[in-house]
C-alpha positions in Angstrom: 72.7 121.4 101.5 72.1 124.6 103.5 72.8 123.4 107.1 71.5 126.6 108.5 68.0 125.5 107.5 68.3 122.4 109.6 67.7 122.4 113.4 67.2 118.8 114.3 68.4 115.7 112.3 67.9 112.1 113.2 70.2 109.3 112.1 69.0 105.7 111.8 72.2 103.7 112.1 74.3 106.6 113.4 77.2 104.3 114.4 78.0 103.4 110.8 81.3 104.8 109.5 79.7 106.9 106.8 76.7 107.9 108.8 78.9 109.1 111.8 81.0 111.4 109.6 77.8 113.1 108.3 76.5 113.3 111.9 79.8 114.9 113.0 79.6 117.4 110.1 76.1 118.6 111.0 76.8 118.6 114.7 79.8 120.9 114.1 77.5 123.2 112.1 75.3 123.6 115.1 72.5 121.2 114.2 71.0 119.1 117.0 71.9 115.5 116.1 69.9 112.5 117.5 70.3 108.9 116.5 69.7 105.2 116.9 72.1 102.3 116.6 71.8 98.6 117.4 74.8 98.5 119.8 77.1 101.0 121.5 80.7 101.1 120.2 83.7 103.2 120.7 82.6 105.4 117.8 79.1 106.0 119.2 80.7 106.8 122.6 82.8 109.4 120.9 79.7 110.9 119.2 77.9 111.1 122.5 80.9 112.9 124.0 80.7 115.4 121.1 77.1 116.2 122.2 74.9 113.9 120.1 72.0 112.1 121.7 72.1 108.4 120.9 70.0 105.4 122.1 70.3 101.6 121.4 66.7 100.4 121.8 64.1 100.4 119.0 62.1 103.3 120.4 60.1 105.3 117.8 58.9 107.6 120.6 62.5 108.9 120.9 62.5 110.4 117.4 62.1 114.1 118.3 58.8 115.6 117.0 60.7 118.7 115.7 63.0 116.5 113.5 63.6 118.3 110.1 65.3 115.4 108.4 65.8 111.7 109.0 68.9 110.1 107.4 69.1 106.3 107.1 71.4 103.6 105.9 70.4 100.7 103.7 71.7 98.4 106.5 68.6 99.3 108.6 66.1 96.5 108.5 62.7 97.4 107.1 60.9 95.8 110.1 62.5 98.1 112.6 59.8 100.1 114.4 61.8 103.3 114.1 62.2 102.8 110.4 58.4 102.3 110.0 57.7 105.5 111.9 60.3 107.4 109.9 58.7 106.1 106.6 55.2 107.1 107.7 55.3 110.3 105.7 55.5 112.6 108.7 59.2 113.3 108.1 61.5 114.3 105.3 63.7 111.2 104.9 66.8 110.5 102.7 69.5 108.0 102.4 73.0 108.6 103.7 74.3 108.8 100.1 71.8 111.4 99.1 72.8 113.6 102.1 76.5 113.2 101.2 75.6 114.1 97.6 73.8 117.3 98.6 76.6 118.4 100.9 79.4 117.8 98.4 77.6 119.4 95.4 78.5 122.8 96.7 82.2 122.2 96.7 85.1 121.1 94.4 84.8 117.4 95.4 87.5 114.8 94.9 85.9 111.3 95.1 87.6 108.0 95.6 85.8 104.9 94.3 86.8 101.2 93.9 86.0 97.8 95.4 89.3 97.8 97.3 91.6 100.5 98.6 89.2 103.5 98.6 89.4 104.1 102.4 93.2 104.2 102.5 93.4 106.3 99.3 90.7 108.8 100.4 92.3 109.1 103.8 95.7 109.7 102.4 94.4 112.1 99.8 92.6 114.0 102.5 95.7 114.1 104.7 97.8 115.5 101.8 95.2 118.2 100.9 94.3 119.1 104.5 98.0 119.6 105.2 98.5 121.6 102.1 97.8 125.3 101.3 94.6 124.1 99.5 93.0 122.5 102.5 89.9 120.3 102.4 86.9 119.0 104.3 86.8 115.2 104.1 84.2 112.4 104.7 86.1 109.1 105.2 85.1 105.5 105.4 87.5 104.7 108.3 89.2 106.4 111.2 92.3 108.2 110.0 95.0 107.7 112.7 96.5 111.1 112.1 93.3 112.7 113.3 91.5 109.9 115.2 88.4 110.8 113.1 86.5 110.0 109.9 85.8 113.7 109.4 88.2 116.6 108.6 86.7 120.1 108.7 88.0 123.1 106.9 84.9 125.1 105.8 87.0 127.9 104.2 88.5 125.5 101.6 86.8 124.9 98.3 87.8 121.2 98.3 86.0 118.2 99.7 87.3 114.6 99.7 84.6 111.9 99.8 84.8 108.1 99.7 82.5 107.0 96.9 80.8 103.8 98.0 79.6 101.4 95.3 77.3 99.5 97.6 73.7 100.1 96.7 75.0 102.3 93.9 75.5 105.1 96.5 78.3 106.7 94.6 75.9 107.7 91.8 74.6 110.4 94.1 77.9 112.3 93.8 78.9 114.8 91.1 82.6 115.2 91.8 85.0 117.5 90.1 87.6 114.8 90.0 87.7 111.1 90.9 89.9 108.0 91.3 88.8 104.4 90.5 91.1 101.9 92.2 89.6 98.6 91.3 86.4 97.0 89.9 86.7 93.4 91.2 83.4 91.5 91.6 81.7 92.3 94.9 78.2 93.1 96.2 76.6 90.6 93.9 73.6 90.6 96.3 73.0 94.0 94.8 74.4 93.8 91.3 73.8 90.1 90.5 76.7 90.0 87.9 80.2 91.4 87.6 79.2 93.1 84.4 76.4 95.0 86.2 78.9 96.2 88.8 81.3 97.4 86.1 78.4 99.2 84.4 77.7 101.0 87.6 81.4 102.3 87.6 80.9 103.4 84.0 77.8 105.4 85.2 80.0 106.8 88.0 82.5 108.1 85.4 79.7 110.0 83.7 79.0 111.8 87.0 82.3 113.8 86.9 81.7 117.4 86.1 82.6 119.0 82.8 86.3 119.8 82.5 87.0 117.6 85.5 89.6 114.8 86.0 89.4 111.0 86.0 92.3 109.0 87.4 92.0 105.2 87.0 94.3 102.3 87.7 96.0 101.1 84.5 94.7 97.8 83.2 91.2 98.0 84.6 88.6 96.5 82.3 86.2 99.4 82.4 84.3 101.4 79.7 84.6 105.0 80.7 82.1 107.6 79.7 82.8 111.1 80.6 81.4 114.6 80.1 83.0 117.1 77.7 86.5 118.3 78.8 87.1 115.6 81.4 90.8 114.5 81.2 91.6 110.9 81.9 94.9 109.8 83.6 96.2 106.3 84.4 98.2 105.3 87.5 100.2 102.1 88.2 103.0 100.6 90.3 105.2 100.9 87.3 105.2 101.2 83.5 104.0 103.8 81.1 101.2 105.2 83.3 100.9 109.0 83.8 101.6 108.4 87.5 103.9 105.6 88.6 106.5 104.5 91.1 110.1 104.8 90.1 113.4 103.6 91.7 111.5 101.3 94.2 113.9 99.8 96.8 113.8 98.5 100.3 116.1 100.2 102.9 116.1 99.0 106.5 112.7 97.4 106.1 111.1 100.5 104.6 110.1 101.1 101.0 111.7 104.1 99.3 110.6 105.3 95.8 109.9 108.3 93.6 106.6 109.2 91.9 106.4 110.0 88.2 103.9 112.7 87.3 103.0 114.4 84.0 105.0 117.4 85.2 108.1 115.7 86.7 109.3 113.4 89.4 108.4 113.7 93.2 111.5 112.3 94.9 112.1 111.1 98.5 108.9 109.1 99.1 109.3 106.8 102.1 105.9 106.0 103.7 105.5 104.7 107.2 102.9 102.3 105.9 104.1 98.8 104.9 102.9 96.7 102.0 103.2 97.0 98.2 99.5 97.7 98.0 100.0 100.9 100.0 102.6 102.0 97.5 99.9 101.7 94.8 97.4 103.5 97.1 99.9 106.4 97.6 100.3 106.9 93.8 96.5 107.2 93.4 96.4 109.8 96.2 99.4 111.6 94.9 97.8 111.8 91.4 94.6 113.4 92.5 96.3 115.8 94.9 98.9 116.8 92.3 96.1 117.5 89.7 94.4 119.7 92.3 97.1 122.0 93.3 99.2 120.2 96.0 102.9 120.9 95.5 105.6 118.2 95.3 106.8 119.0 98.8 103.2 118.9 100.2 102.7 115.5 98.6 106.0 114.1 99.8 105.4 115.4 103.4 101.8 114.1 103.3 102.7 110.5 102.2 105.7 110.3 104.5 103.7 111.5 107.6 100.5 109.5 107.0 100.1 107.0 109.8 97.2 105.0 108.3 93.6 104.1 109.0 92.4 102.0 111.9 91.7 98.4 110.9 93.8 98.7 107.7 97.0 96.6 108.1 96.9 97.9 111.6 99.8 96.7 113.8 98.5 96.2 117.4 101.3 94.3 119.1 105.0 94.0 118.0 107.3 92.3 120.5 109.8 89.5 120.7 107.2 86.9 121.1 104.4 87.9 118.8 103.3 90.3 116.0 99.6 91.0 115.9 98.0 92.8 112.9 94.3 93.6 112.5 92.8 94.2 109.0 89.4 95.0 107.5 89.9 92.6 104.6 86.6 90.9 103.7 87.0 90.1 100.0 89.3 87.3 98.6 91.6 89.9 96.8 91.9 91.9 100.0 92.8 88.8 102.0 95.4 87.8 99.3 97.0 91.3 99.3 97.1 91.4 103.1 98.6 87.9 103.6 101.2 88.4 100.8 102.3 91.7 102.4 102.7 90.0 105.8 104.8 87.2 104.1 107.0 89.8 102.5 107.4 91.8 105.7 108.0 88.9 108.0 109.5 86.0 106.1 109.8 82.8 108.0 107.1 83.6 110.5 104.3 81.2 111.2 101.0 83.1 110.4 97.8 82.4 112.2 94.7 84.1 110.7 91.4 84.5 112.4 88.7 85.3 109.8 85.1 86.3 110.2 83.2 86.0 106.9 81.0 88.9 106.2 77.5 88.3 104.6 76.0 85.0 103.6 75.8 86.1 99.9 79.4 87.2 99.7 80.6 83.9 101.4 78.5 81.9 98.9 79.5 83.9 95.8 83.2 83.9 96.6 83.8 80.8 98.6 86.4 79.4 96.2 88.3 82.6 96.2 88.1 82.9 100.0 89.4 79.3 100.4 92.3 80.0 98.0 93.3 83.2 99.8 93.0 81.7 103.3 95.0 78.7 102.3 98.0 81.1 102.0 98.1 81.1 105.8 99.8 78.6 108.0 96.8 78.2 110.3 93.3 79.4 109.8 90.5 79.9 112.4 87.1 80.7 111.1 84.4 82.5 113.1 80.7 82.3 112.3 79.5 84.4 109.3 78.6 87.9 110.3 75.1 88.4 108.8 74.8 92.2 108.9 71.6 92.9 107.0 71.0 89.3 105.7 69.0 86.3 106.7 70.8 82.9 106.7 71.1 80.9 103.4 70.7 77.2 103.6 74.1 75.4 103.3 76.1 78.6 103.5 78.2 78.7 106.7 81.7 78.7 107.9 81.9 74.9 108.0 81.2 74.9 104.2 84.1 77.4 103.7 86.4 75.5 106.0 86.0 72.3 104.0 87.3 74.2 100.9 90.5 75.4 102.6 93.4 73.2 101.7 95.4 73.7 105.0 95.6 70.8 107.5 95.7 73.3 110.4 92.2 74.7 110.3 89.3 74.9 112.7 86.1 76.7 113.6 85.8 78.7 116.7 82.9 80.7 118.3 83.7 84.3 118.9 83.4 83.8 122.6 86.2 81.2 122.5 88.8 83.2 120.6 90.8 84.5 123.6 91.1 81.0 125.2 92.2 79.5 121.9 94.8 82.2 121.4 96.1 81.5 124.9 96.5 77.8 124.0 98.0 78.3 120.6 100.5 81.1 121.5 100.7 82.3 117.8 103.9 83.6 116.3 102.2 86.1 114.0 98.5 86.7 114.4 96.1 88.3 111.9 92.4 89.2 112.6 90.5 89.7 109.4 87.0 90.7 108.5 84.5 93.5 108.3 81.9 92.4 110.8 82.1 92.7 114.6 85.5 91.0 114.8 86.8 94.5 115.6 85.3 94.0 119.1 88.0 91.4 119.7 91.0 93.7 118.9 91.3 95.3 122.3 90.9 92.1 124.3 93.4 90.2 122.1 95.9 93.1 122.3 95.6 93.1 126.1 96.0 89.3 126.3 99.1 89.3 124.1 100.6 92.3 126.1 99.9 90.4 129.4 101.7 87.3 128.0 104.7 89.5 127.1 104.9 90.8 130.7 105.0 87.3 132.2 
């Protein structure tokens, strides 16, 4: 993608995490960026402060006549008037994934794929590379706390880091030099229909790696890899005979310490600020791809130990003598299980209240038993209504259906508008907010409420 040929680009759904990173990239290159989104958020506010023109009403007349390119996300409904105008044939129009593919084709791209963990792994990988002598530009699926952004810019570096999203088979638009696959659990069955179809898409992704590139995959994944000539395959794991693995894992003063085995030796002195065993695994994946692409042992050690995480990924909001509050993006049964287990390990004996907002009717329907099993690991569960995103309701699929399957006695439904009042009554010991919808809008008010209670 030669950005110098673009003068005005319009984003339909500019507030999306992947869309906003691309908008930032073009804006930094001097392109005039305009866009639409359904509602204003802290992210769209930041984009406006950076000089982008954004509106929140369905106004086709606000698409500039001199627009060179319209970028859209699959989350945009087909009956949106702006989408209809954009699709009229008067404009060049491409999906977000196609634009990311075009931009990253010109660089030595390191891609991170997987149904879980890809945002943390890609953000940590980007942090290691960006801080190293190699440098990188990075497009991330979350806001990296070290930079308060989902875009890192270093045009002079030959490296790009990109989160490779399996939704809508978007990652098949990428042609990376190297890639990680973290997990292939069933998800997005509204798109793929079966788990086998999802895994076949990951097989197709492995074929996209360029000749003489590198494939890093979590040991034990049931996946048929097909790669181009010269692609070297490496395995990573928490332990065992993998090419990259954790060694000498121990807990010292509430913090994990370990070393990382590589094909060329051992990286000692790893002590990440991020809690949770799943983050140890994430750090090994990031270390593997950065080590294979020129980062030194010291750069990897410093990168992992200085990484402060991603917003909404096991994100501590309040820690005081009365309450601990953690917010997490978990929206799949396996993600919920990993989050809740990590909380149990970190804070044994605490009474855990979880507020969960199911995301999508299809996902709730397809994984209701798994959701019920994971949420039953809590001491108390509060369910919000399902966040529909791009979907229409499905008869019989609702939060009450899910609540009935949860084996806890202490469980209830609550409207989003009633959450703050309920928290005030319950006075939780350890609180989790969980989900990928708009539950994030509650994080600041909940944090403010709990901090006010502490001051009393």
